[in-house]
N, C-alpha and C positions, 0 to 999 in steps of 0.2 A: 191554910186554904188550898194551896197547891198540893199538899200531901193528900188531902181529901179527894181532889179531882184525880190524882194519880191512882189512888186506890179504886175509885169507881171505874176508871178506864181499864185497870188491871182485871177487875172482876168481869167487866163486860167482854173483855178479850177472851177470858176463859169460857164464859158462857157461849160466846159466838163460836169458838173453836169446838166446844163439846157438841153444839148443835150441828155443825157441819160434819163432824165425825159420825154422829148418829145418822144423819142423812146418807152418808156414804156407806155405812154398815147396812142400813136398811136396803139400799139399792143393790148392794152386793148380793144379798140373799133373795131379793124379790124381782130380779130383772128377768125379762122375757126374751130379749134379744141378746146376741153376743155372749153366749155361755161358754166360750172357749177358755182354756187355762191361762192364756196370755192376759185376758181381761181380769181374771182373778188376781194375777200377779200385780197388774197395774193398780187395781183397786186397793190391794193390800199395801202396796208401797205408799200410796197417798194417805190411806187411813193411819198407817203407823206414824207419819209425821204429825198428824192432828192429835193422835193419842199421846205422843211424847210431849207435845205442847201443853196439853191439859195436865199431864203429870208434873211438868215443870222441867223436863230435860230438853235442852235445845241442842 
């Protein structure tokens, strides 16, 4: 029973991480304000951590 809950939590974690990564990617390309290079670097740094989590690399 605990293995089942662990598996469900594991998949929910990946779904949530992929969802937030998608939102960040969408906002990276569709933002209206703050279009400087510094903000691109910050967005990329944050997005990379979410993508690595989805892939399974911590």
